[in-house]
Jmol script that loads the backbone (N, CA, C; Angstrom):
load data "model"
ATOM      1  N   UNK A   1      60.483  52.535 -56.737  1.00  0.00           N
ATOM      2  CA  UNK A   1      60.269  54.078 -56.000  1.00  0.00           C
ATOM      3  C   UNK A   1      58.932  54.862 -56.477  1.00  0.00           C
ATOM      4  N   UNK A   2      57.945  55.189 -55.811  1.00  0.00           N
ATOM      5  CA  UNK A   2      57.163  55.628 -56.679  1.00  0.00           C
ATOM      6  C   UNK A   2      57.459  57.172 -56.569  1.00  0.00           C
ATOM      7  N   UNK A   3      57.149  57.553 -58.069  1.00  0.00           N
ATOM      8  CA  UNK A   3      57.358  58.962 -57.972  1.00  0.00           C
ATOM      9  C   UNK A   3      55.190  59.475 -57.729  1.00  0.00           C
ATOM     10  N   UNK A   4      55.137  60.986 -56.981  1.00  0.00           N
ATOM     11  CA  UNK A   4      53.908  60.946 -56.738  1.00  0.00           C
ATOM     12  C   UNK A   4      53.580  62.405 -57.974  1.00  0.00           C
ATOM     13  N   UNK A   5      52.065  61.788 -58.231  1.00  0.00           N
ATOM     14  CA  UNK A   5      51.990  62.929 -59.648  1.00  0.00           C
ATOM     15  C   UNK A   5      51.971  64.466 -58.968  1.00  0.00           C
ATOM     16  N   UNK A   6      51.915  65.395 -59.947  1.00  0.00           N
ATOM     17  CA  UNK A   6      51.834  66.307 -59.129  1.00  0.00           C
ATOM     18  C   UNK A   6      50.086  66.339 -58.747  1.00  0.00           C
ATOM     19  N   UNK A   7      49.587  67.056 -57.604  1.00  0.00           N
ATOM     20  CA  UNK A   7      48.499  67.367 -56.830  1.00  0.00           C
ATOM     21  C   UNK A   7      47.358  67.979 -57.628  1.00  0.00           C
ATOM     22  N   UNK A   8      47.109  67.370 -58.278  1.00  0.00           N
ATOM     23  CA  UNK A   8      45.650  67.453 -58.974  1.00  0.00           C
ATOM     24  C   UNK A   8      44.617  66.412 -59.132  1.00  0.00           C
ATOM     25  N   UNK A   9      43.338  66.469 -60.206  1.00  0.00           N
ATOM     26  CA  UNK A   9      42.416  65.668 -60.128  1.00  0.00           C
ATOM     27  C   UNK A   9      42.947  64.565 -61.044  1.00  0.00           C
ATOM     28  N   UNK A  10      43.023  63.359 -60.745  1.00  0.00           N
ATOM     29  CA  UNK A  10      43.326  62.734 -62.027  1.00  0.00           C
ATOM     30  C   UNK A  10      42.266  62.653 -63.235  1.00  0.00           C
ATOM     31  N   UNK A  11      41.514  63.140 -63.058  1.00  0.00           N
ATOM     32  CA  UNK A  11      40.133  62.795 -63.989  1.00  0.00           C
ATOM     33  C   UNK A  11      40.894  63.921 -64.849  1.00  0.00           C
ATOM     34  N   UNK A  12      39.836  65.173 -64.196  1.00  0.00           N
ATOM     35  CA  UNK A  12      40.106  66.589 -64.802  1.00  0.00           C
ATOM     36  C   UNK A  12      41.366  67.972 -64.504  1.00  0.00           C
ATOM     37  N   UNK A  13      42.489  67.652 -63.772  1.00  0.00           N
ATOM     38  CA  UNK A  13      43.367  68.276 -63.153  1.00  0.00           C
ATOM     39  C   UNK A  13      43.451  69.669 -63.065  1.00  0.00           C
ATOM     40  N   UNK A  14      42.113  69.180 -62.527  1.00  0.00           N
ATOM     41  CA  UNK A  14      41.363  70.180 -61.752  1.00  0.00           C
ATOM     42  C   UNK A  14      42.407  70.662 -59.871  1.00  0.00           C
ATOM     43  N   UNK A  15      42.557  71.941 -59.850  1.00  0.00           N
ATOM     44  CA  UNK A  15      43.510  71.732 -58.150  1.00  0.00           C
ATOM     45  C   UNK A  15      43.262  72.080 -56.970  1.00  0.00           C
ATOM     46  N   UNK A  16      41.882  72.528 -57.558  1.00  0.00           N
ATOM     47  CA  UNK A  16      40.519  72.675 -55.851  1.00  0.00           C
ATOM     48  C   UNK A  16      40.756  71.858 -54.698  1.00  0.00           C
ATOM     49  N   UNK A  17      39.523  71.592 -54.240  1.00  0.00           N
ATOM     50  CA  UNK A  17      39.138  70.856 -53.535  1.00  0.00           C
ATOM     51  C   UNK A  17      39.521  69.121 -53.541  1.00  0.00           C
ATOM     52  N   UNK A  18      40.323  68.699 -52.890  1.00  0.00           N
ATOM     53  CA  UNK A  18      41.284  67.440 -53.836  1.00  0.00           C
ATOM     54  C   UNK A  18      41.009  66.268 -52.744  1.00  0.00           C
ATOM     55  N   UNK A  19      40.637  65.087 -52.556  1.00  0.00           N
ATOM     56  CA  UNK A  19      40.062  63.933 -52.209  1.00  0.00           C
ATOM     57  C   UNK A  19      41.110  62.823 -52.087  1.00  0.00           C
ATOM     58  N   UNK A  20      42.033  62.449 -51.189  1.00  0.00           N
ATOM     59  CA  UNK A  20      42.653  60.999 -51.910  1.00  0.00           C
ATOM     60  C   UNK A  20      41.741  59.797 -51.413  1.00  0.00           C
ATOM     61  N   UNK A  21      41.960  59.492 -52.769  1.00  0.00           N
ATOM     62  CA  UNK A  21      41.228  57.791 -52.614  1.00  0.00           C
ATOM     63  C   UNK A  21      41.716  56.415 -51.885  1.00  0.00           C
ATOM     64  N   UNK A  22      43.523  57.451 -51.863  1.00  0.00           N
ATOM     65  CA  UNK A  22      43.988  55.823 -50.774  1.00  0.00           C
ATOM     66  C   UNK A  22      43.280  55.687 -49.318  1.00  0.00           C
ATOM     67  N   UNK A  23      43.210  57.034 -48.997  1.00  0.00           N
ATOM     68  CA  UNK A  23      42.653  57.707 -47.281  1.00  0.00           C
ATOM     69  C   UNK A  23      41.739  56.292 -46.837  1.00  0.00           C
ATOM     70  N   UNK A  24      41.181  56.069 -45.581  1.00  0.00           N
ATOM     71  CA  UNK A  24      40.246  55.268 -45.369  1.00  0.00           C
ATOM     72  C   UNK A  24      39.027  55.815 -45.301  1.00  0.00           C
ATOM     73  N   UNK A  25      38.827  57.321 -44.924  1.00  0.00           N
ATOM     74  CA  UNK A  25      37.857  57.737 -45.095  1.00  0.00           C
ATOM     75  C   UNK A  25      36.845  57.965 -46.562  1.00  0.00           C
ATOM     76  N   UNK A  26      38.188  57.397 -47.566  1.00  0.00           N
ATOM     77  CA  UNK A  26      37.693  57.832 -49.006  1.00  0.00           C
ATOM     78  C   UNK A  26      37.447  56.785 -49.597  1.00  0.00           C
ATOM     79  N   UNK A  27      37.665  55.877 -48.963  1.00  0.00           N
ATOM     80  CA  UNK A  27      38.115  54.293 -49.938  1.00  0.00           C
ATOM     81  C   UNK A  27      37.155  53.554 -50.524  1.00  0.00           C
ATOM     82  N   UNK A  28      36.033  53.956 -49.705  1.00  0.00           N
ATOM     83  CA  UNK A  28      34.244  53.443 -50.490  1.00  0.00           C
ATOM     84  C   UNK A  28      34.811  54.543 -52.231  1.00  0.00           C
ATOM     85  N   UNK A  29      34.660  55.283 -51.801  1.00  0.00           N
ATOM     86  CA  UNK A  29      35.065  55.953 -53.914  1.00  0.00           C
ATOM     87  C   UNK A  29      36.025  55.506 -54.161  1.00  0.00           C
ATOM     88  N   UNK A  30      36.982  55.049 -54.420  1.00  0.00           N
ATOM     89  CA  UNK A  30      38.727  54.676 -54.570  1.00  0.00           C
ATOM     90  C   UNK A  30      37.906  52.845 -54.892  1.00  0.00           C
ATOM     91  N   UNK A  31      36.641  52.131 -54.348  1.00  0.00           N
ATOM     92  CA  UNK A  31      36.217  50.980 -54.781  1.00  0.00           C
ATOM     93  C   UNK A  31      35.382  51.631 -56.355  1.00  0.00           C
ATOM     94  N   UNK A  32      34.697  52.504 -55.630  1.00  0.00           N
ATOM     95  CA  UNK A  32      33.910  52.465 -56.610  1.00  0.00           C
ATOM     96  C   UNK A  32      34.551  53.319 -57.980  1.00  0.00           C
ATOM     97  N   UNK A  33      35.391  53.904 -57.940  1.00  0.00           N
ATOM     98  CA  UNK A  33      36.461  53.880 -58.470  1.00  0.00           C
ATOM     99  C   UNK A  33      36.909  52.909 -59.893  1.00  0.00           C
ATOM    100  N   UNK A  34      37.073  52.131 -59.014  1.00  0.00           N
ATOM    101  CA  UNK A  34      38.069  50.671 -59.131  1.00  0.00           C
ATOM    102  C   UNK A  34      36.883  50.103 -60.411  1.00  0.00           C
ATOM    103  N   UNK A  35      35.929  49.529 -59.564  1.00  0.00           N
ATOM    104  CA  UNK A  35      34.662  48.861 -60.287  1.00  0.00           C
ATOM    105  C   UNK A  35      34.796  49.326 -61.455  1.00  0.00           C
ATOM    106  N   UNK A  36      34.030  50.412 -61.673  1.00  0.00           N
ATOM    107  CA  UNK A  36      33.659  51.258 -62.866  1.00  0.00           C
ATOM    108  C   UNK A  36      34.265  51.600 -63.980  1.00  0.00           C
ATOM    109  N   UNK A  37      35.656  51.280 -63.624  1.00  0.00           N
ATOM    110  CA  UNK A  37      36.893  51.706 -64.962  1.00  0.00           C
ATOM    111  C   UNK A  37      37.743  50.816 -64.594  1.00  0.00           C
ATOM    112  N   UNK A  38      37.974  49.513 -64.020  1.00  0.00           N
ATOM    113  CA  UNK A  38      39.172  49.000 -63.428  1.00  0.00           C
ATOM    114  C   UNK A  38      40.486  49.269 -63.554  1.00  0.00           C
ATOM    115  N   UNK A  39      40.930  50.479 -63.044  1.00  0.00           N
ATOM    116  CA  UNK A  39      41.896  51.213 -63.445  1.00  0.00           C
ATOM    117  C   UNK A  39      42.192  51.279 -61.135  1.00  0.00           C
ATOM    118  N   UNK A  40      43.403  50.734 -60.934  1.00  0.00           N
ATOM    119  CA  UNK A  40      43.022  50.424 -59.651  1.00  0.00           C
ATOM    120  C   UNK A  40      43.871  51.629 -59.046  1.00  0.00           C
ATOM    121  N   UNK A  41      43.256  52.012 -58.099  1.00  0.00           N
ATOM    122  CA  UNK A  41      44.255  53.863 -57.794  1.00  0.00           C
ATOM    123  C   UNK A  41      44.796  53.561 -56.774  1.00  0.00           C
ATOM    124  N   UNK A  42      46.129  53.631 -57.319  1.00  0.00           N
ATOM    125  CA  UNK A  42      47.107  54.101 -56.422  1.00  0.00           C
ATOM    126  C   UNK A  42      47.693  55.335 -56.056  1.00  0.00           C
ATOM    127  N   UNK A  43      49.014  55.174 -55.108  1.00  0.00           N
ATOM    128  CA  UNK A  43      49.448  56.233 -54.263  1.00  0.00           C
ATOM    129  C   UNK A  43      50.200  57.415 -55.118  1.00  0.00           C
ATOM    130  N   UNK A  44      50.355  57.225 -56.703  1.00  0.00           N
ATOM    131  CA  UNK A  44      51.009  58.340 -57.928  1.00  0.00           C
ATOM    132  C   UNK A  44      49.607  58.789 -58.075  1.00  0.00           C
ATOM    133  N   UNK A  45      48.738  59.004 -58.287  1.00  0.00           N
ATOM    134  CA  UNK A  45      47.826  59.714 -58.530  1.00  0.00           C
ATOM    135  C   UNK A  45      46.449  59.801 -57.956  1.00  0.00           C
ATOM    136  N   UNK A  46      46.214  60.040 -56.454  1.00  0.00           N
ATOM    137  CA  UNK A  46      45.120  59.347 -55.878  1.00  0.00           C
ATOM    138  C   UNK A  46      44.215  60.495 -55.770  1.00  0.00           C
ATOM    139  N   UNK A  47      44.178  61.225 -56.541  1.00  0.00           N
ATOM    140  CA  UNK A  47      42.758  62.434 -55.803  1.00  0.00           C
ATOM    141  C   UNK A  47      42.018  62.745 -56.778  1.00  0.00           C
ATOM    142  N   UNK A  48      40.408  62.725 -56.368  1.00  0.00           N
ATOM    143  CA  UNK A  48      39.525  63.282 -57.363  1.00  0.00           C
ATOM    144  C   UNK A  48      39.322  64.502 -56.704  1.00  0.00           C
ATOM    145  N   UNK A  49      38.659  65.419 -57.507  1.00  0.00           N
ATOM    146  CA  UNK A  49      38.472  66.728 -57.166  1.00  0.00           C
ATOM    147  C   UNK A  49      36.287  66.296 -56.709  1.00  0.00           C
ATOM    148  N   UNK A  50      36.081  67.552 -56.429  1.00  0.00           N
ATOM    149  CA  UNK A  50      34.360  67.572 -55.979  1.00  0.00           C
ATOM    150  C   UNK A  50      34.017  66.993 -56.669  1.00  0.00           C
ATOM    151  N   UNK A  51      34.256  68.327 -57.822  1.00  0.00           N
ATOM    152  CA  UNK A  51      32.991  67.409 -58.990  1.00  0.00           C
ATOM    153  C   UNK A  51      33.046  65.860 -59.967  1.00  0.00           C
ATOM    154  N   UNK A  52      34.007  65.572 -60.260  1.00  0.00           N
ATOM    155  CA  UNK A  52      34.501  64.389 -60.816  1.00  0.00           C
ATOM    156  C   UNK A  52      34.077  63.323 -59.616  1.00  0.00           C
ATOM    157  N   UNK A  53      34.069  63.801 -58.264  1.00  0.00           N
ATOM    158  CA  UNK A  53      34.098  62.958 -57.311  1.00  0.00           C
ATOM    159  C   UNK A  53      32.393  62.948 -57.188  1.00  0.00           C
ATOM    160  N   UNK A  54      31.464  63.795 -57.882  1.00  0.00           N
ATOM    161  CA  UNK A  54      30.196  63.662 -57.862  1.00  0.00           C
ATOM    162  C   UNK A  54      29.606  63.105 -58.889  1.00  0.00           C
ATOM    163  N   UNK A  55      30.267  62.972 -59.709  1.00  0.00           N
ATOM    164  CA  UNK A  55      30.174  62.240 -61.159  1.00  0.00           C
ATOM    165  C   UNK A  55      30.198  61.170 -61.260  1.00  0.00           C
ATOM    166  N   UNK A  56      31.411  60.728 -60.070  1.00  0.00           N
ATOM    167  CA  UNK A  56      31.894  59.424 -60.107  1.00  0.00           C
ATOM    168  C   UNK A  56      30.454  58.224 -58.996  1.00  0.00           C
ATOM    169  N   UNK A  57      30.104  58.910 -58.309  1.00  0.00           N
ATOM    170  CA  UNK A  57      28.710  59.045 -57.668  1.00  0.00           C
ATOM    171  C   UNK A  57      28.038  58.459 -58.318  1.00  0.00           C
ATOM    172  N   UNK A  58      27.626  59.845 -58.889  1.00  0.00           N
ATOM    173  CA  UNK A  58      26.113  59.518 -60.406  1.00  0.00           C
ATOM    174  C   UNK A  58      26.480  58.686 -61.136  1.00  0.00           C
ATOM    175  N   UNK A  59      27.674  58.727 -61.588  1.00  0.00           N
ATOM    176  CA  UNK A  59      27.694  56.824 -62.453  1.00  0.00           C
ATOM    177  C   UNK A  59      27.289  55.959 -61.323  1.00  0.00           C
ATOM    178  N   UNK A  60      28.252  56.219 -60.322  1.00  0.00           N
ATOM    179  CA  UNK A  60      28.363  54.510 -59.752  1.00  0.00           C
ATOM    180  C   UNK A  60      26.720  53.662 -59.764  1.00  0.00           C
ATOM    181  N   UNK A  61      26.324  55.186 -59.007  1.00  0.00           N
ATOM    182  CA  UNK A  61      24.556  55.060 -58.734  1.00  0.00           C
ATOM    183  C   UNK A  61      23.376  54.559 -59.947  1.00  0.00           C
ATOM    184  N   UNK A  62      24.397  54.888 -60.750  1.00  0.00           N
ATOM    185  CA  UNK A  62      23.135  54.299 -62.760  1.00  0.00           C
ATOM    186  C   UNK A  62      23.252  53.167 -62.403  1.00  0.00           C
ATOM    187  N   UNK A  63      24.839  53.272 -62.434  1.00  0.00           N
ATOM    188  CA  UNK A  63      24.870  51.217 -62.884  1.00  0.00           C
ATOM    189  C   UNK A  63      24.247  50.807 -62.347  1.00  0.00           C
ATOM    190  N   UNK A  64      24.207  51.127 -60.678  1.00  0.00           N
ATOM    191  CA  UNK A  64      23.511  50.291 -59.853  1.00  0.00           C
ATOM    192  C   UNK A  64      22.601  50.191 -60.144  1.00  0.00           C
ATOM    193  N   UNK A  65      22.041  50.984 -60.605  1.00  0.00           N
ATOM    194  CA  UNK A  65      20.157  51.448 -60.946  1.00  0.00           C
ATOM    195  C   UNK A  65      19.721  50.625 -61.905  1.00  0.00           C
ATOM    196  N   UNK A  66      20.736  50.395 -63.188  1.00  0.00           N
ATOM    197  CA  UNK A  66      20.741  49.652 -64.311  1.00  0.00           C
ATOM    198  C   UNK A  66      20.690  48.172 -63.661  1.00  0.00           C
ATOM    199  N   UNK A  67      21.673  48.012 -62.804  1.00  0.00           N
ATOM    200  CA  UNK A  67      21.472  45.847 -62.524  1.00  0.00           C
ATOM    201  C   UNK A  67      20.387  46.275 -61.388  1.00  0.00           C
ATOM    202  N   UNK A  68      19.520  46.735 -60.208  1.00  0.00           N
ATOM    203  CA  UNK A  68      18.775  46.653 -59.827  1.00  0.00           C
ATOM    204  C   UNK A  68      17.506  46.726 -60.890  1.00  0.00           C
ATOM    205  N   UNK A  69      17.395  47.208 -61.922  1.00  0.00           N
ATOM    206  CA  UNK A  69      16.557  47.031 -62.991  1.00  0.00           C
ATOM    207  C   UNK A  69      16.483  45.873 -64.095  1.00  0.00           C
ATOM    208  N   UNK A  70      17.853  45.706 -64.130  1.00  0.00           N
ATOM    209  CA  UNK A  70      17.895  44.345 -65.000  1.00  0.00           C
ATOM    210  C   UNK A  70      17.227  42.801 -64.382  1.00  0.00           C
ATOM    211  N   UNK A  71      18.167  43.100 -63.051  1.00  0.00           N
ATOM    212  CA  UNK A  71      17.177  41.566 -62.057  1.00  0.00           C
ATOM    213  C   UNK A  71      15.979  42.088 -62.048  1.00  0.00           C
ATOM    214  N   UNK A  72      15.369  43.183 -61.412  1.00  0.00           N
ATOM    215  CA  UNK A  72      13.944  42.962 -61.203  1.00  0.00           C
ATOM    216  C   UNK A  72      12.898  42.297 -62.817  1.00  0.00           C
ATOM    217  N   UNK A  73      13.651  43.118 -64.015  1.00  0.00           N
ATOM    218  CA  UNK A  73      13.005  42.743 -64.439  1.00  0.00           C
ATOM    219  C   UNK A  73      12.769  41.025 -65.193  1.00  0.00           C
ATOM    220  N   UNK A  74      14.020  40.324 -65.163  1.00  0.00           N
ATOM    221  CA  UNK A  74      14.245  38.770 -65.226  1.00  0.00           C
ATOM    222  C   UNK A  74      13.609  38.677 -64.311  1.00  0.00           C
ATOM    223  N   UNK A  75      12.987  38.921 -62.492  1.00  0.00           N
ATOM    224  CA  UNK A  75      12.619  38.259 -61.904  1.00  0.00           C
ATOM    225  C   UNK A  75      10.964  37.951 -62.321  1.00  0.00           C
ATOM    226  N   UNK A  76      10.434  39.142 -63.183  1.00  0.00           N
ATOM    227  CA  UNK A  76       9.281  39.414 -63.333  1.00  0.00           C
ATOM    228  C   UNK A  76       8.757  38.216 -64.176  1.00  0.00           C
ATOM    229  N   UNK A  77       9.812  38.502 -65.600  1.00  0.00           N
ATOM    230  CA  UNK A  77       9.512  37.337 -66.740  1.00  0.00           C
ATOM    231  C   UNK A  77       9.800  36.237 -65.762  1.00  0.00           C
ATOM    232  N   UNK A  78      10.594  35.313 -64.982  1.00  0.00           N
ATOM    233  CA  UNK A  78      10.482  34.319 -65.126  1.00  0.00           C
ATOM    234  C   UNK A  78       8.916  33.942 -64.050  1.00  0.00           C
ATOM    235  N   UNK A  79       8.570  34.591 -62.819  1.00  0.00           N
ATOM    236  CA  UNK A  79       7.088  34.992 -62.344  1.00  0.00           C
ATOM    237  C   UNK A  79       6.181  34.838 -63.411  1.00  0.00           C
ATOM    238  N   UNK A  80       6.197  35.359 -64.498  1.00  0.00           N
ATOM    239  CA  UNK A  80       5.421  35.750 -65.737  1.00  0.00           C
ATOM    240  C   UNK A  80       5.313  34.036 -65.979  1.00  0.00           C
ATOM    241  N   UNK A  81       6.321  33.735 -66.467  1.00  0.00           N
ATOM    242  CA  UNK A  81       6.539  32.672 -67.498  1.00  0.00           C
ATOM    243  C   UNK A  81       5.724  30.930 -66.324  1.00  0.00           C
ATOM    244  N   UNK A  82       6.417  31.860 -65.302  1.00  0.00           N
ATOM    245  CA  UNK A  82       5.501  30.569 -64.340  1.00  0.00           C
ATOM    246  C   UNK A  82       4.145  30.676 -64.387  1.00  0.00           C
ATOM    247  N   UNK A  83       3.299  31.814 -64.287  1.00  0.00           N
ATOM    248  CA  UNK A  83       1.699  32.027 -64.172  1.00  0.00           C
ATOM    249  C   UNK A  83       1.352  31.503 -65.782  1.00  0.00           C
ATOM    250  N   UNK A  84       1.968  31.758 -66.839  1.00  0.00           N
ATOM    251  CA  UNK A  84       1.962  30.909 -68.516  1.00  0.00           C
ATOM    252  C   UNK A  84       1.723  29.848 -68.107  1.00  0.00           C
ATOM    253  N   UNK A  85       2.395  29.182 -67.681  1.00  0.00           N
ATOM    254  CA  UNK A  85       2.555  27.540 -67.183  1.00  0.00           C
ATOM    255  C   UNK A  85       1.779  26.560 -67.092  1.00  0.00           C
ATOM    256  N   UNK A  86       1.674  27.735 -65.302  1.00  0.00           N
ATOM    257  CA  UNK A  86       0.117  27.168 -64.237  1.00  0.00           C
ATOM    258  C   UNK A  86      -1.554  26.745 -65.473  1.00  0.00           C
ATOM    259  N   UNK A  87      -0.959  28.119 -65.955  1.00  0.00           N
ATOM    260  CA  UNK A  87      -2.685  28.492 -66.692  1.00  0.00           C
ATOM    261  C   UNK A  87      -2.508  28.108 -68.281  1.00  0.00           C
ATOM    262  N   UNK A  88      -1.834  26.947 -68.659  1.00  0.00           N
ATOM    263  CA  UNK A  88      -1.725  26.147 -69.641  1.00  0.00           C
ATOM    264  C   UNK A  88      -2.092  25.563 -70.082  1.00  0.00           C
ATOM    265  N   UNK A  89      -3.540  25.554 -70.983  1.00  0.00           N
ATOM    266  CA  UNK A  89      -4.504  24.465 -71.691  1.00  0.00           C
ATOM    267  C   UNK A  89      -3.606  23.145 -72.304  1.00  0.00           C
ATOM    268  N   UNK A  90      -4.311  22.060 -71.955  1.00  0.00           N
ATOM    269  CA  UNK A  90      -3.686  21.073 -72.498  1.00  0.00           C
ATOM    270  C   UNK A  90      -3.644  21.490 -73.709  1.00  0.00           C
ATOM    271  N   UNK A  91      -2.478  20.460 -74.882  1.00  0.00           N
ATOM    272  CA  UNK A  91      -2.951  20.980 -76.255  1.00  0.00           C
ATOM    273  C   UNK A  91      -3.584  19.428 -76.447  1.00  0.00           C
ATOM    274  N   UNK A  92      -4.942  20.103 -77.551  1.00  0.00           N
ATOM    275  CA  UNK A  92      -5.810  18.369 -78.274  1.00  0.00           C
ATOM    276  C   UNK A  92      -5.023  19.018 -79.764  1.00  0.00           C
ATOM    277  N   UNK A  93      -4.751  17.451 -80.183  1.00  0.00           N
ATOM    278  CA  UNK A  93      -4.334  17.529 -81.631  1.00  0.00           C
ATOM    279  C   UNK A  93      -6.104  17.728 -82.863  1.00  0.00           C
ATOM    280  N   UNK A  94      -5.462  18.303 -83.378  1.00  0.00           N
ATOM    281  CA  UNK A  94      -6.408  18.129 -84.584  1.00  0.00           C
ATOM    282  C   UNK A  94      -5.846  17.310 -85.884  1.00  0.00           C
ATOM    283  N   UNK A  95      -6.769  16.432 -86.088  1.00  0.00           N
ATOM    284  CA  UNK A  95      -6.814  15.619 -87.448  1.00  0.00           C
ATOM    285  C   UNK A  95      -7.281  16.400 -88.218  1.00  0.00           C
ATOM    286  N   UNK A  96      -7.262  16.489 -89.321  1.00  0.00           N
ATOM    287  CA  UNK A  96      -8.172  16.343 -90.578  1.00  0.00           C
ATOM    288  C   UNK A  96      -8.655  15.158 -91.175  1.00  0.00           C
ATOM    289  N   UNK A  97      -9.518  15.220 -91.501  1.00  0.00           N
ATOM    290  CA  UNK A  97     -10.306  13.941 -91.869  1.00  0.00           C
ATOM    291  C   UNK A  97     -10.759  14.133 -93.086  1.00  0.00           C
ATOM    292  N   UNK A  98     -11.012  13.138 -94.570  1.00  0.00           N
ATOM    293  CA  UNK A  98     -11.654  13.087 -95.723  1.00  0.00           C
ATOM    294  C   UNK A  98     -12.995  14.046 -95.167  1.00  0.00           C
ATOM    295  N   UNK A  99     -13.055  14.804 -96.404  1.00  0.00           N
ATOM    296  CA  UNK A  99     -14.808  15.173 -97.075  1.00  0.00           C
ATOM    297  C   UNK A  99     -15.117  14.852 -96.691  1.00  0.00           C
ATOM    298  N   UNK A 100     -16.862  15.192 -95.387  1.00  0.00           N
ATOM    299  CA  UNK A 100     -17.810  14.290 -95.888  1.00  0.00           C
ATOM    300  C   UNK A 100     -17.999  13.620 -94.750  1.00  0.00           C
ATOM    301  N   UNK A 101     -16.803  13.105 -93.961  1.00  0.00           N
ATOM    302  CA  UNK A 101     -16.542  12.649 -92.635  1.00  0.00           C
ATOM    303  C   UNK A 101     -16.618  12.760 -91.875  1.00  0.00           C
ATOM    304  N   UNK A 102     -16.671  14.133 -91.564  1.00  0.00           N
ATOM    305  CA  UNK A 102     -16.707  15.237 -90.367  1.00  0.00           C
ATOM    306  C   UNK A 102     -17.492  15.421 -89.672  1.00  0.00           C
ATOM    307  N   UNK A 103     -19.204  14.926 -90.296  1.00  0.00           N
ATOM    308  CA  UNK A 103     -20.115  15.517 -89.993  1.00  0.00           C
ATOM    309  C   UNK A 103     -20.678  14.046 -90.081  1.00  0.00           C
ATOM    310  N   UNK A 104     -21.315  13.986 -87.832  1.00  0.00           N
ATOM    311  CA  UNK A 104     -22.242  12.385 -87.949  1.00  0.00           C
ATOM    312  C   UNK A 104     -22.942  12.519 -88.469  1.00  0.00           C
ATOM    313  N   UNK A 105     -23.011  10.932 -89.532  1.00  0.00           N
ATOM    314  CA  UNK A 105     -24.153  10.908 -90.357  1.00  0.00           C
ATOM    315  C   UNK A 105     -25.199  10.317 -89.364  1.00  0.00           C
ATOM    316  N   UNK A 106     -26.835  11.054 -90.040  1.00  0.00           N
ATOM    317  CA  UNK A 106     -27.871  10.647 -89.347  1.00  0.00           C
ATOM    318  C   UNK A 106     -28.589   9.475 -89.653  1.00  0.00           C
ATOM    319  N   UNK A 107     -29.315   8.409 -89.319  1.00  0.00           N
ATOM    320  CA  UNK A 107     -29.614   7.210 -89.935  1.00  0.00           C
ATOM    321  C   UNK A 107     -30.859   7.436 -89.630  1.00  0.00           C
ATOM    322  N   UNK A 108     -31.511   8.276 -88.974  1.00  0.00           N
ATOM    323  CA  UNK A 108     -32.697   8.044 -87.954  1.00  0.00           C
ATOM    324  C   UNK A 108     -33.612   8.333 -89.031  1.00  0.00           C
ATOM    325  N   UNK A 109     -34.928   7.431 -88.995  1.00  0.00           N
ATOM    326  CA  UNK A 109     -35.882   7.291 -89.825  1.00  0.00           C
ATOM    327  C   UNK A 109     -36.885   8.472 -89.232  1.00  0.00           C
ATOM    328  N   UNK A 110     -37.350   9.481 -90.222  1.00  0.00           N
ATOM    329  CA  UNK A 110     -38.338  10.340 -89.915  1.00  0.00           C
ATOM    330  C   UNK A 110     -39.897  10.103 -89.574  1.00  0.00           C
TER     331      UNK A 110
END
end "model"
wireframe off; spacefill off
backbone 0.3
color backbone group
């Protein structure tokens, strides 16, 4: 048996304009709420007021912007790494030579 809670916003307990997140037209808001909080909306307390609904949308938009920015950043790093690898010069091994042998000896006669 489900016992419905008092008809108030489940976040701030405000009683004015409420949106039932279990209804079809508000289902998207219910999915946003659940994805951000890991709390499933059920029939016992499905309401959010206008203010909390706006805050939910802002929070969801912010999280989406963060995810998109991170994906762009990672893509740019991959592109940069690939460009660096394409322009990388072959490495030449440097050898230490004993003193006096690093200059060419000139045996020509003057």
